[in-house]
All heavy atoms as TSV, in Angstrom:
chain	resi	resn	atom	element	x	y	z
A	1	ASN	N	N	62.813	83.044	-110.471
A	1	ASN	CA	C	63.871	82.262	-109.865
A	1	ASN	C	C	64.648	81.476	-110.921
A	1	ASN	O	O	65.865	81.347	-110.824
A	1	ASN	CB	C	63.308	81.302	-108.818
A	1	ASN	CG	C	62.849	82.012	-107.556
A	1	ASN	OD1	O	63.254	83.139	-107.293
A	1	ASN	ND2	N	61.999	81.359	-106.789
A	2	TYR	N	N	63.907	80.928	-111.891
A	2	TYR	CA	C	64.568	80.116	-112.916
A	2	TYR	C	C	65.500	80.974	-113.771
A	2	TYR	O	O	66.621	80.568	-114.086
A	2	TYR	CB	C	63.521	79.407	-113.779
A	2	TYR	CG	C	64.125	78.371	-114.696
A	2	TYR	CD1	C	64.653	77.194	-114.180
A	2	TYR	CD2	C	64.188	78.566	-116.062
A	2	TYR	CE1	C	65.218	76.236	-114.999
A	2	TYR	CE2	C	64.749	77.614	-116.901
A	2	TYR	CZ	C	65.256	76.452	-116.363
A	2	TYR	OH	O	65.825	75.508	-117.176
A	3	ALA	N	N	65.032	82.180	-114.135
A	3	ALA	CA	C	65.874	83.079	-114.930
A	3	ALA	C	C	67.144	83.442	-114.163
A	3	ALA	O	O	68.226	83.515	-114.750
A	3	ALA	CB	C	65.093	84.335	-115.304
A	4	ALA	N	N	67.026	83.658	-112.861
A	4	ALA	CA	C	68.193	83.969	-112.033
A	4	ALA	C	C	69.158	82.788	-112.007
A	4	ALA	O	O	70.383	82.972	-112.065
A	4	ALA	CB	C	67.757	84.353	-110.619
A	5	LEU	N	N	68.621	81.574	-111.929
A	5	LEU	CA	C	69.456	80.372	-111.943
A	5	LEU	C	C	70.221	80.260	-113.259
A	5	LEU	O	O	71.434	80.011	-113.269
A	5	LEU	CB	C	68.609	79.111	-111.731
A	5	LEU	CG	C	69.344	77.787	-111.921
A	5	LEU	CD1	C	70.379	77.577	-110.823
A	5	LEU	CD2	C	68.365	76.641	-111.966
A	6	ILE	N	N	69.538	80.484	-114.371
A	6	ILE	CA	C	70.181	80.403	-115.686
A	6	ILE	C	C	71.278	81.464	-115.786
A	6	ILE	O	O	72.382	81.185	-116.252
A	6	ILE	CB	C	69.153	80.573	-116.823
A	6	ILE	CG1	C	68.117	79.448	-116.802
A	6	ILE	CG2	C	69.845	80.650	-118.184
A	6	ILE	CD1	C	68.675	78.080	-117.060
A	7	GLN	N	N	70.981	82.686	-115.343
A	7	GLN	CA	C	71.973	83.756	-115.391
A	7	GLN	C	C	73.198	83.400	-114.547
A	7	GLN	O	O	74.338	83.611	-114.962
A	7	GLN	CB	C	71.377	85.077	-114.911
A	7	GLN	CG	C	72.324	86.252	-115.070
A	7	GLN	CD	C	72.694	86.511	-116.518
A	7	GLN	OE1	O	71.834	86.627	-117.379
A	7	GLN	NE2	N	73.984	86.589	-116.805
A	8	GLN	N	N	72.972	82.830	-113.390
A	8	GLN	CA	C	74.075	82.405	-112.516
A	8	GLN	C	C	74.921	81.341	-113.215
A	8	GLN	O	O	76.151	81.397	-113.191
A	8	GLN	CB	C	73.534	81.874	-111.197
A	8	GLN	CG	C	74.606	81.351	-110.272
A	8	GLN	CD	C	74.021	80.686	-109.029
A	8	GLN	OE1	O	72.829	80.746	-108.767
A	8	GLN	NE2	N	74.882	80.044	-108.266
A	9	GLN	N	N	74.270	80.382	-113.854
A	9	GLN	CA	C	74.993	79.321	-114.546
A	9	GLN	C	C	75.800	79.876	-115.719
A	9	GLN	O	O	76.935	79.452	-115.964
A	9	GLN	CB	C	74.024	78.237	-115.013
A	9	GLN	CG	C	73.443	77.441	-113.869
A	9	GLN	CD	C	72.334	76.506	-114.302
A	9	GLN	OE1	O	71.660	76.729	-115.301
A	9	GLN	NE2	N	72.140	75.438	-113.533
A	10	ILE	N	N	75.239	80.843	-116.433
A	10	ILE	CA	C	75.955	81.473	-117.550
A	10	ILE	C	C	77.189	82.203	-117.035
A	10	ILE	O	O	78.276	82.084	-117.600
A	10	ILE	CB	C	75.021	82.427	-118.324
A	10	ILE	CG1	C	73.973	81.622	-119.090
A	10	ILE	CG2	C	75.818	83.341	-119.254
A	10	ILE	CD1	C	72.865	82.449	-119.688
A	11	ASN	N	N	77.025	82.946	-115.949
A	11	ASN	CA	C	78.161	83.671	-115.378
A	11	ASN	C	C	79.249	82.720	-114.899
A	11	ASN	O	O	80.437	82.969	-115.117
A	11	ASN	CB	C	77.701	84.575	-114.230
A	11	ASN	CG	C	76.863	85.731	-114.717
A	11	ASN	OD1	O	76.930	86.131	-115.878
A	11	ASN	ND2	N	76.046	86.281	-113.833
A	12	GLU	N	N	78.858	81.627	-114.257
A	12	GLU	CA	C	79.838	80.634	-113.803
A	12	GLU	C	C	80.544	79.995	-114.990
A	12	GLU	O	O	81.748	79.741	-114.946
A	12	GLU	CB	C	79.162	79.568	-112.953
A	12	GLU	CG	C	78.724	80.067	-111.590
A	12	GLU	CD	C	77.893	79.057	-110.818
A	12	GLU	OE1	O	77.651	77.945	-111.336
A	12	GLU	OE2	O	77.476	79.389	-109.693
A	13	ASP	N	N	79.802	79.751	-116.060
A	13	ASP	CA	C	80.374	79.157	-117.259
A	13	ASP	C	C	81.428	80.090	-117.846
A	13	ASP	O	O	82.505	79.650	-118.258
A	13	ASP	CB	C	79.275	78.875	-118.277
A	13	ASP	CG	C	79.781	78.149	-119.509
A	13	ASP	OD1	O	80.613	77.240	-119.361
A	13	ASP	OD2	O	79.336	78.494	-120.613
A	14	LYS	N	N	81.145	81.388	-117.888
A	14	LYS	CA	C	82.104	82.366	-118.422
A	14	LYS	C	C	83.367	82.399	-117.569
A	14	LYS	O	O	84.465	82.517	-118.093
A	14	LYS	CB	C	81.469	83.753	-118.460
A	14	LYS	CG	C	80.446	83.917	-119.553
A	14	LYS	CD	C	79.868	85.313	-119.518
A	14	LYS	CE	C	78.782	85.495	-120.540
A	14	LYS	NZ	N	78.170	86.823	-120.455
A	15	GLU	N	N	83.212	82.298	-116.262
A	15	GLU	CA	C	84.359	82.352	-115.360
A	15	GLU	C	C	85.260	81.127	-115.507
A	15	GLU	O	O	86.473	81.232	-115.421
A	15	GLU	CB	C	83.894	82.446	-113.907
A	15	GLU	CG	C	83.292	83.774	-113.537
A	15	GLU	CD	C	82.740	83.796	-112.123
A	15	GLU	OE1	O	83.077	82.888	-111.333
A	15	GLU	OE2	O	81.964	84.708	-111.818
A	16	HIS	N	N	84.654	79.966	-115.712
A	16	HIS	CA	C	85.426	78.726	-115.746
A	16	HIS	C	C	85.744	78.235	-117.158
A	16	HIS	O	O	86.425	77.237	-117.325
A	16	HIS	CB	C	84.679	77.627	-114.968
A	16	HIS	CG	C	84.511	77.960	-113.530
A	16	HIS	ND1	N	83.337	78.445	-113.020
A	16	HIS	CD2	C	85.384	77.918	-112.496
A	16	HIS	CE1	C	83.478	78.669	-111.726
A	16	HIS	NE2	N	84.711	78.362	-111.380
A	17	LEU	N	N	85.221	78.930	-118.174
A	17	LEU	CA	C	85.485	78.592	-119.573
A	17	LEU	C	C	85.314	77.105	-119.868
A	17	LEU	O	O	86.181	76.444	-120.423
A	17	LEU	CB	C	86.891	79.059	-119.969
A	17	LEU	CG	C	87.150	80.555	-119.825
A	17	LEU	CD1	C	88.611	80.854	-120.089
A	17	LEU	CD2	C	86.261	81.356	-120.738
A	18	ARG	N	N	84.173	76.590	-119.486
A	18	ARG	CA	C	83.882	75.175	-119.737
A	18	ARG	C	C	83.555	74.971	-121.211
A	18	ARG	O	O	83.005	75.831	-121.861
A	18	ARG	CB	C	82.683	74.736	-118.896
A	18	ARG	CG	C	82.948	74.844	-117.425
A	18	ARG	CD	C	81.717	74.418	-116.650
A	18	ARG	NE	N	81.871	74.792	-115.268
A	18	ARG	CZ	C	80.898	75.263	-114.515
A	18	ARG	NH1	N	79.693	75.385	-114.986
A	18	ARG	NH2	N	81.127	75.589	-113.272
A	19	GLU	N	N	83.899	73.790	-121.714
A	19	GLU	CA	C	83.593	73.498	-123.111
A	19	GLU	C	C	82.121	73.235	-123.329
A	19	GLU	O	O	81.534	73.687	-124.283
A	19	GLU	CB	C	84.398	72.289	-123.594
A	19	GLU	CG	C	85.753	72.675	-124.105
A	19	GLU	CD	C	86.435	71.531	-124.802
A	19	GLU	OE1	O	85.777	70.781	-125.547
A	19	GLU	OE2	O	87.642	71.385	-124.586
A	20	LYS	N	N	81.525	72.470	-122.444
A	20	LYS	CA	C	80.099	72.154	-122.598
A	20	LYS	C	C	79.429	72.272	-121.239
A	20	LYS	O	O	79.841	71.639	-120.282
A	20	LYS	CB	C	79.911	70.743	-123.154
A	20	LYS	CG	C	78.462	70.430	-123.450
A	20	LYS	CD	C	78.312	69.176	-124.257
A	20	LYS	CE	C	76.843	68.981	-124.573
A	20	LYS	NZ	N	76.629	67.974	-125.571
A	21	THR	N	N	78.413	73.091	-121.194
A	21	THR	CA	C	77.695	73.317	-119.943
A	21	THR	C	C	76.239	72.958	-120.140
A	21	THR	O	O	75.662	73.220	-121.187
A	21	THR	CB	C	77.802	74.795	-119.517
A	21	THR	OG1	O	79.178	75.129	-119.387
A	21	THR	CG2	C	77.111	75.044	-118.203
A	22	VAL	N	N	75.658	72.371	-119.140
A	22	VAL	CA	C	74.230	72.092	-119.148
A	22	VAL	C	C	73.569	73.144	-118.287
A	22	VAL	O	O	73.949	73.340	-117.132
A	22	VAL	CB	C	73.944	70.670	-118.596
A	22	VAL	CG1	C	72.453	70.419	-118.540
A	22	VAL	CG2	C	74.638	69.629	-119.453
A	23	TYR	N	N	72.603	73.837	-118.858
A	23	TYR	CA	C	71.915	74.899	-118.133
A	23	TYR	C	C	70.567	74.397	-117.634
A	23	TYR	O	O	69.964	73.511	-118.212
A	23	TYR	CB	C	71.692	76.114	-119.037
A	23	TYR	CG	C	72.980	76.753	-119.476
A	23	TYR	CD1	C	73.440	76.621	-120.773
A	23	TYR	CD2	C	73.736	77.489	-118.580
A	23	TYR	CE1	C	74.627	77.205	-121.175
A	23	TYR	CE2	C	74.931	78.075	-118.971
A	23	TYR	CZ	C	75.360	77.928	-120.270
A	23	TYR	OH	O	76.531	78.507	-120.661
A	24	GLY	N	N	70.102	74.994	-116.564
A	24	GLY	CA	C	68.795	74.660	-116.017
A	24	GLY	C	C	68.908	73.683	-114.870
A	24	GLY	O	O	69.934	73.585	-114.207
A	25	VAL	N	N	67.823	72.970	-114.650
A	25	VAL	CA	C	67.769	71.976	-113.578
A	25	VAL	C	C	67.321	70.640	-114.153
A	25	VAL	O	O	66.656	70.591	-115.177
A	25	VAL	CB	C	66.792	72.392	-112.443
A	25	VAL	CG1	C	67.288	73.631	-111.723
A	25	VAL	CG2	C	65.402	72.617	-112.959
A	26	GLN	N	N	67.701	69.581	-113.486
A	26	GLN	CA	C	67.301	68.238	-113.910
A	26	GLN	C	C	65.821	68.036	-113.590
A	26	GLN	O	O	65.389	68.292	-112.475
A	26	GLN	CB	C	68.143	67.190	-113.166
A	26	GLN	CG	C	67.864	65.771	-113.570
A	26	GLN	CD	C	68.333	65.481	-114.986
A	26	GLN	OE1	O	69.294	66.046	-115.468
A	26	GLN	NE2	N	67.651	64.589	-115.653
A	27	LEU	N	N	65.054	67.603	-114.576
A	27	LEU	CA	C	63.639	67.324	-114.350
A	27	LEU	C	C	63.471	65.848	-114.024
A	27	LEU	O	O	63.774	64.981	-114.838
A	27	LEU	CB	C	62.811	67.677	-115.583
A	27	LEU	CG	C	62.696	69.163	-115.896
A	27	LEU	CD1	C	61.956	69.366	-117.210
A	27	LEU	CD2	C	62.003	69.899	-114.781
A	28	THR	N	N	62.976	65.587	-112.840
A	28	THR	CA	C	62.724	64.206	-112.435
A	28	THR	C	C	61.406	63.738	-113.048
A	28	THR	O	O	60.594	64.539	-113.507
A	28	THR	CB	C	62.624	64.096	-110.907
A	28	THR	OG1	O	61.500	64.866	-110.473
A	28	THR	CG2	C	63.895	64.582	-110.225
A	29	GLU	N	N	61.192	62.445	-113.031
A	29	GLU	CA	C	59.934	61.900	-113.543
A	29	GLU	C	C	58.758	62.466	-112.743
A	29	GLU	O	O	57.701	62.774	-113.291
A	29	GLU	CB	C	59.944	60.376	-113.468
A	29	GLU	CG	C	58.744	59.734	-114.129
A	29	GLU	CD	C	58.848	58.223	-114.196
A	29	GLU	OE1	O	59.957	57.675	-114.066
A	29	GLU	OE2	O	57.792	57.604	-114.382
A	30	GLU	N	N	58.947	62.635	-111.453
A	30	GLU	CA	C	57.885	63.185	-110.602
A	30	GLU	C	C	57.532	64.616	-111.029
A	30	GLU	O	O	56.356	64.973	-111.128
A	30	GLU	CB	C	58.354	63.176	-109.145
A	30	GLU	CG	C	57.312	63.669	-108.156
A	30	GLU	CD	C	57.830	63.604	-106.725
A	30	GLU	OE1	O	57.910	62.487	-106.190
A	30	GLU	OE2	O	58.156	64.669	-106.174
A	31	LYS	N	N	58.547	65.420	-111.306
A	31	LYS	CA	C	58.286	66.795	-111.758
A	31	LYS	C	C	57.615	66.799	-113.119
A	31	LYS	O	O	56.713	67.604	-113.372
A	31	LYS	CB	C	59.589	67.592	-111.820
A	31	LYS	CG	C	60.122	67.988	-110.473
A	31	LYS	CD	C	61.396	68.804	-110.631
A	31	LYS	CE	C	62.001	69.134	-109.284
A	31	LYS	NZ	N	63.256	69.897	-109.429
A	32	LEU	N	N	58.055	65.907	-114.015
A	32	LEU	CA	C	57.439	65.840	-115.341
A	32	LEU	C	C	55.970	65.436	-115.266
A	32	LEU	O	O	55.154	65.890	-116.072
A	32	LEU	CB	C	58.206	64.864	-116.235
A	32	LEU	CG	C	59.535	65.375	-116.779
A	32	LEU	CD1	C	60.267	64.263	-117.502
A	32	LEU	CD2	C	59.338	66.564	-117.694
A	33	ASN	N	N	55.630	64.613	-114.307
A	33	ASN	CA	C	54.231	64.199	-114.159
A	33	ASN	C	C	53.330	65.359	-113.767
A	33	ASN	O	O	52.123	65.299	-113.983
A	33	ASN	CB	C	54.122	63.071	-113.121
A	33	ASN	CG	C	54.643	61.753	-113.649
A	33	ASN	OD1	O	54.663	61.516	-114.845
A	33	ASN	ND2	N	55.102	60.895	-112.746
A	34	ASP	N	N	53.898	66.419	-113.214
A	34	ASP	CA	C	53.120	67.598	-112.842
A	34	ASP	C	C	52.835	68.518	-114.024
A	34	ASP	O	O	52.023	69.427	-113.918
A	34	ASP	CB	C	53.841	68.396	-111.747
A	34	ASP	CG	C	53.882	67.651	-110.419
A	34	ASP	OD1	O	53.025	66.773	-110.191
A	34	ASP	OD2	O	54.779	67.949	-109.610
A	35	PHE	N	N	53.498	68.282	-115.157
A	35	PHE	CA	C	53.320	69.132	-116.326
A	35	PHE	C	C	52.062	68.727	-117.088
A	35	PHE	O	O	51.679	67.565	-117.120
A	35	PHE	CB	C	54.514	68.997	-117.273
A	35	PHE	CG	C	55.731	69.761	-116.847
A	35	PHE	CD1	C	56.323	69.539	-115.626
A	35	PHE	CD2	C	56.309	70.686	-117.682
A	35	PHE	CE1	C	57.455	70.218	-115.231
A	35	PHE	CE2	C	57.444	71.380	-117.308
A	35	PHE	CZ	C	58.014	71.145	-116.081
A	36	ARG	N	N	51.454	69.710	-117.747
A	36	ARG	CA	C	50.340	69.425	-118.659
A	36	ARG	C	C	50.925	68.904	-119.970
A	36	ARG	O	O	52.090	69.126	-120.283
A	36	ARG	CB	C	49.531	70.701	-118.925
A	36	ARG	CG	C	48.833	71.258	-117.699
A	36	ARG	CD	C	47.903	72.421	-118.043
A	36	ARG	NE	N	48.465	73.394	-118.961
A	36	ARG	CZ	C	49.098	74.515	-118.598
A	36	ARG	NH1	N	49.251	74.808	-117.326
A	36	ARG	NH2	N	49.578	75.357	-119.504
A	37	ASP	N	N	50.103	68.208	-120.755
A	37	ASP	CA	C	50.548	67.666	-122.043
A	37	ASP	C	C	51.123	68.758	-122.942
A	37	ASP	O	O	52.130	68.557	-123.626
A	37	ASP	CB	C	49.409	66.948	-122.763
A	37	ASP	CG	C	49.037	65.625	-122.106
A	37	ASP	OD1	O	49.860	65.112	-121.311
A	37	ASP	OD2	O	47.946	65.105	-122.395
A	38	GLU	N	N	50.499	69.926	-122.933
A	38	GLU	CA	C	50.963	71.050	-123.749
A	38	GLU	C	C	52.377	71.478	-123.335
A	38	GLU	O	O	53.224	71.756	-124.183
A	38	GLU	CB	C	50.006	72.232	-123.607
A	38	GLU	CG	C	50.419	73.446	-124.408
A	38	GLU	CD	C	49.491	74.635	-124.196
A	38	GLU	OE1	O	48.431	74.487	-123.549
A	38	GLU	OE2	O	49.841	75.712	-124.686
A	39	GLN	N	N	52.631	71.483	-122.046
A	39	GLN	CA	C	53.955	71.870	-121.558
A	39	GLN	C	C	55.015	70.844	-121.962
A	39	GLN	O	O	56.138	71.206	-122.313
A	39	GLN	CB	C	53.942	72.031	-120.036
A	39	GLN	CG	C	53.127	73.229	-119.574
A	39	GLN	CD	C	52.956	73.250	-118.071
A	39	GLN	OE1	O	52.522	72.261	-117.483
A	39	GLN	NE2	N	53.312	74.371	-117.458
A	40	ILE	N	N	54.652	69.573	-121.920
A	40	ILE	CA	C	55.572	68.516	-122.353
A	40	ILE	C	C	55.903	68.707	-123.832
A	40	ILE	O	O	57.062	68.599	-124.244
A	40	ILE	CB	C	54.982	67.109	-122.100
A	40	ILE	CG1	C	54.758	66.870	-120.605
A	40	ILE	CG2	C	55.863	66.028	-122.703
A	40	ILE	CD1	C	56.025	66.818	-119.779
A	41	GLY	N	N	54.901	69.021	-124.629
A	41	GLY	CA	C	55.115	69.273	-126.055
A	41	GLY	C	C	56.049	70.452	-126.280
A	41	GLY	O	O	56.917	70.416	-127.155
A	42	GLN	N	N	55.885	71.506	-125.486
A	42	GLN	CA	C	56.755	72.674	-125.612
A	42	GLN	C	C	58.189	72.325	-125.232
A	42	GLN	O	O	59.143	72.777	-125.881
A	42	GLN	CB	C	56.238	73.815	-124.744
A	42	GLN	CG	C	54.943	74.405	-125.256
A	42	GLN	CD	C	54.313	75.365	-124.266
A	42	GLN	OE1	O	54.624	75.354	-123.077
A	42	GLN	NE2	N	53.425	76.219	-124.767
A	43	LEU	N	N	58.360	71.534	-124.196
A	43	LEU	CA	C	59.709	71.104	-123.801
A	43	LEU	C	C	60.360	70.284	-124.907
A	43	LEU	O	O	61.549	70.428	-125.197
A	43	LEU	CB	C	59.660	70.292	-122.503
A	43	LEU	CG	C	59.478	71.079	-121.221
A	43	LEU	CD1	C	59.264	70.125	-120.049
A	43	LEU	CD2	C	60.669	71.975	-120.960
A	44	LYS	N	N	59.577	69.422	-125.545
A	44	LYS	CA	C	60.090	68.593	-126.638
A	44	LYS	C	C	60.528	69.474	-127.810
A	44	LYS	O	O	61.604	69.271	-128.383
A	44	LYS	CB	C	59.007	67.599	-127.080
A	44	LYS	CG	C	59.311	66.829	-128.348
A	44	LYS	CD	C	60.239	65.668	-128.102
A	44	LYS	CE	C	60.325	64.728	-129.278
A	44	LYS	NZ	N	61.220	65.141	-130.332
A	45	GLU	N	N	59.710	70.467	-128.163
A	45	GLU	CA	C	60.063	71.382	-129.247
A	45	GLU	C	C	61.337	72.150	-128.911
A	45	GLU	O	O	62.215	72.330	-129.769
A	45	GLU	CB	C	58.922	72.363	-129.514
A	45	GLU	CG	C	57.724	71.744	-130.189
A	45	GLU	CD	C	56.585	72.738	-130.372
A	45	GLU	OE1	O	56.857	73.963	-130.388
A	45	GLU	OE2	O	55.440	72.301	-130.502
A	46	LEU	N	N	61.449	72.599	-127.685
A	46	LEU	CA	C	62.640	73.325	-127.246
A	46	LEU	C	C	63.876	72.437	-127.335
A	46	LEU	O	O	64.923	72.849	-127.831
A	46	LEU	CB	C	62.443	73.840	-125.822
A	46	LEU	CG	C	63.580	74.651	-125.233
A	46	LEU	CD1	C	63.857	75.901	-126.058
A	46	LEU	CD2	C	63.264	75.031	-123.793
A	47	MET	N	N	63.747	71.202	-126.879
A	47	MET	CA	C	64.864	70.268	-126.943
A	47	MET	C	C	65.271	70.021	-128.394
A	47	MET	O	O	66.457	70.030	-128.728
A	47	MET	CB	C	64.508	68.936	-126.272
A	47	MET	CG	C	65.665	67.953	-126.262
A	47	MET	SD	S	65.229	66.308	-125.729
A	47	MET	CE	C	64.285	65.722	-127.129
A	48	ASP	N	N	64.280	69.810	-129.269
A	48	ASP	CA	C	64.575	69.573	-130.680
A	48	ASP	C	C	65.331	70.755	-131.292
A	48	ASP	O	O	66.293	70.572	-132.029
A	48	ASP	CB	C	63.287	69.318	-131.475
A	48	ASP	CG	C	62.635	67.991	-131.125
A	48	ASP	OD1	O	63.297	67.140	-130.484
A	48	ASP	OD2	O	61.451	67.805	-131.485
A	49	GLU	N	N	64.901	71.980	-130.991
A	49	GLU	CA	C	65.544	73.169	-131.544
A	49	GLU	C	C	66.960	73.360	-131.005
A	49	GLU	O	O	67.860	73.745	-131.746
A	49	GLU	CB	C	64.716	74.424	-131.245
A	49	GLU	CG	C	63.461	74.539	-132.070
A	49	GLU	CD	C	63.755	74.642	-133.565
A	49	GLU	OE1	O	64.669	75.406	-133.960
A	49	GLU	OE2	O	63.081	73.956	-134.348
A	50	THR	N	N	67.157	73.074	-129.740
A	50	THR	CA	C	68.466	73.319	-129.141
A	50	THR	C	C	69.472	72.223	-129.437
A	50	THR	O	O	70.671	72.420	-129.242
A	50	THR	CB	C	68.370	73.501	-127.620
A	50	THR	OG1	O	67.784	72.338	-127.033
A	50	THR	CG2	C	67.542	74.723	-127.266
A	51	THR	N	N	69.017	71.085	-129.926
A	51	THR	CA	C	69.949	69.995	-130.223
A	51	THR	C	C	70.140	69.779	-131.728
A	51	THR	O	O	70.815	68.843	-132.127
A	51	THR	CB	C	69.481	68.681	-129.572
A	51	THR	OG1	O	68.148	68.380	-130.018
A	51	THR	CG2	C	69.502	68.774	-128.055
A	52	LYS	N	N	69.569	70.655	-132.553
A	52	LYS	CA	C	69.754	70.565	-134.003
A	52	LYS	C	C	71.207	70.852	-134.341
A	52	LYS	O	O	71.842	71.682	-133.695
A	52	LYS	CB	C	68.936	71.656	-134.705
A	52	LYS	CG	C	67.556	71.300	-135.082
A	52	LYS	CD	C	67.089	72.363	-136.045
A	52	LYS	CE	C	65.648	72.697	-135.885
A	52	LYS	NZ	N	65.197	73.732	-136.807
A	53	PRO	N	N	71.715	70.207	-135.392
A	53	PRO	CA	C	73.063	70.577	-135.851
A	53	PRO	C	C	73.038	72.038	-136.309
A	53	PRO	O	O	72.055	72.490	-136.895
A	53	PRO	CB	C	73.320	69.651	-137.036
A	53	PRO	CG	C	72.265	68.604	-136.972
A	53	PRO	CD	C	71.136	69.148	-136.168
A	54	LYS	N	N	74.095	72.750	-136.018
A	54	LYS	CA	C	74.152	74.165	-136.412
A	54	LYS	C	C	74.421	74.262	-137.902
A	54	LYS	O	O	75.274	73.566	-138.438
A	54	LYS	CB	C	75.246	74.886	-135.633
A	54	LYS	CG	C	74.920	74.979	-134.175
A	54	LYS	CD	C	75.960	75.771	-133.450
A	54	LYS	CE	C	75.589	75.811	-131.975
A	54	LYS	NZ	N	76.494	76.601	-131.191
A	55	ARG	N	N	73.661	75.143	-138.547
A	55	ARG	CA	C	73.858	75.370	-139.974
A	55	ARG	C	C	74.835	76.508	-140.163
A	55	ARG	O	O	74.784	77.505	-139.458
A	55	ARG	CB	C	72.548	75.733	-140.649
A	55	ARG	CG	C	71.568	74.612	-140.661
A	55	ARG	CD	C	70.315	74.904	-141.418
A	55	ARG	NE	N	70.103	76.310	-141.736
A	55	ARG	CZ	C	68.986	76.812	-142.182
A	55	ARG	NH1	N	67.943	76.046	-142.339
A	55	ARG	NH2	N	68.867	78.086	-142.460
A	56	LYS	N	N	75.724	76.342	-141.118
A	56	LYS	CA	C	76.658	77.415	-141.439
A	56	LYS	C	C	75.983	78.362	-142.407
A	56	LYS	O	O	75.341	77.936	-143.367
A	56	LYS	CB	C	77.928	76.877	-142.073
A	56	LYS	CG	C	78.873	76.262	-141.098
A	56	LYS	CD	C	80.191	75.992	-141.768
A	56	LYS	CE	C	81.200	75.503	-140.760
A	56	LYS	NZ	N	82.505	75.288	-141.373
A	57	ILE	N	N	76.149	79.636	-142.162
A	57	ILE	CA	C	75.623	80.642	-143.069
A	57	ILE	C	C	76.799	81.154	-143.890
A	57	ILE	O	O	77.790	81.625	-143.344
A	57	ILE	CB	C	74.959	81.795	-142.288
A	57	ILE	CG1	C	73.783	81.258	-141.478
A	57	ILE	CG2	C	74.525	82.898	-143.235
A	57	ILE	CD1	C	73.147	82.272	-140.570
A	58	THR	N	N	76.668	81.031	-145.188
A	58	THR	CA	C	77.738	81.497	-146.057
A	58	THR	C	C	77.233	82.655	-146.886
A	58	THR	O	O	76.053	82.728	-147.245
A	58	THR	CB	C	78.243	80.369	-146.977
A	58	THR	OG1	O	77.140	79.874	-147.746
A	58	THR	CG2	C	78.848	79.235	-146.192
A	59	THR	N	N	78.124	83.545	-147.182
A	59	THR	CA	C	77.769	84.665	-148.042
A	59	THR	C	C	78.716	84.666	-149.217
A	59	THR	O	O	79.858	84.225	-149.139
A	59	THR	CB	C	77.882	86.008	-147.295
A	59	THR	OG1	O	79.225	86.143	-146.819
A	59	THR	CG2	C	76.926	86.062	-146.116
A	60	SER	N	N	78.231	85.155	-150.295
A	60	SER	CA	C	79.046	85.223	-151.501
A	60	SER	C	C	79.334	86.679	-151.810
A	60	SER	O	O	78.422	87.506	-151.820
A	60	SER	CB	C	78.328	84.556	-152.665
A	60	SER	OG	O	79.068	84.744	-153.850
A	61	LYS	N	N	80.561	87.002	-152.087
A	61	LYS	CA	C	80.934	88.378	-152.440
A	61	LYS	C	C	80.478	88.741	-153.831
A	61	LYS	O	O	80.421	89.910	-154.192
A	61	LYS	CB	C	82.440	88.548	-152.310
A	61	LYS	CG	C	82.932	88.434	-150.896
A	61	LYS	CD	C	84.422	88.619	-150.823
A	61	LYS	CE	C	84.876	88.441	-149.383
A	61	LYS	NZ	N	86.320	88.608	-149.240
A	62	ASP	N	N	80.146	87.736	-154.630
A	62	ASP	CA	C	79.754	87.986	-156.015
A	62	ASP	C	C	78.279	88.356	-156.164
A	62	ASP	O	O	77.879	88.783	-157.229
A	62	ASP	CB	C	80.038	86.751	-156.881
A	62	ASP	CG	C	81.517	86.433	-156.925
A	62	ASP	OD1	O	82.334	87.362	-156.755
A	62	ASP	OD2	O	81.858	85.250	-157.144
A	63	THR	N	N	77.485	88.198	-155.150
A	63	THR	CA	C	76.054	88.484	-155.273
A	63	THR	C	C	75.824	89.977	-155.178
A	63	THR	O	O	76.473	90.692	-154.425
A	63	THR	CB	C	75.227	87.771	-154.195
A	63	THR	OG1	O	75.700	88.188	-152.929
A	63	THR	CG2	C	75.345	86.267	-154.328
A	64	LYS	N	N	74.888	90.449	-155.976
A	64	LYS	CA	C	74.551	91.870	-155.984
A	64	LYS	C	C	73.236	92.035	-155.250
A	64	LYS	O	O	72.339	91.210	-155.366
A	64	LYS	CB	C	74.393	92.371	-157.420
A	64	LYS	CG	C	75.677	92.324	-158.209
A	64	LYS	CD	C	75.455	92.802	-159.604
A	64	LYS	CE	C	76.730	92.655	-160.407
A	64	LYS	NZ	N	76.540	93.057	-161.782
A	65	PRO	N	N	73.077	93.143	-154.506
A	65	PRO	CA	C	71.795	93.391	-153.829
A	65	PRO	C	C	70.701	93.597	-154.854
A	65	PRO	O	O	70.923	94.117	-155.938
A	65	PRO	CB	C	72.038	94.669	-153.024
A	65	PRO	CG	C	73.441	95.087	-153.296
A	65	PRO	CD	C	74.062	94.150	-154.265
A	66	LYS	N	N	69.517	93.183	-154.506
A	66	LYS	CA	C	68.370	93.317	-155.425
A	66	LYS	C	C	67.688	94.646	-155.209
A	66	LYS	O	O	67.622	95.188	-154.183
A	66	LYS	CB	C	67.374	92.179	-155.210
A	66	LYS	CG	C	67.951	90.866	-155.621
A	66	LYS	CD	C	66.925	89.781	-155.443
A	66	LYS	CE	C	67.522	88.461	-155.855
A	66	LYS	NZ	N	66.592	87.370	-155.743
């Protein structure tokens, strides 16, 4: 069900060309209390990864393959 919700949100985002979209559902404190400590840790890691500044990848034309 969650994957279907995310897919629906992605499709709606493409149709409306929004600048910033929040995907998923809002987790209430009550819902968070139902999670195990390990799951909370995984959510924190996911949040950290998705909110990192994006790194630019640059390539140099002068480099030769090894």
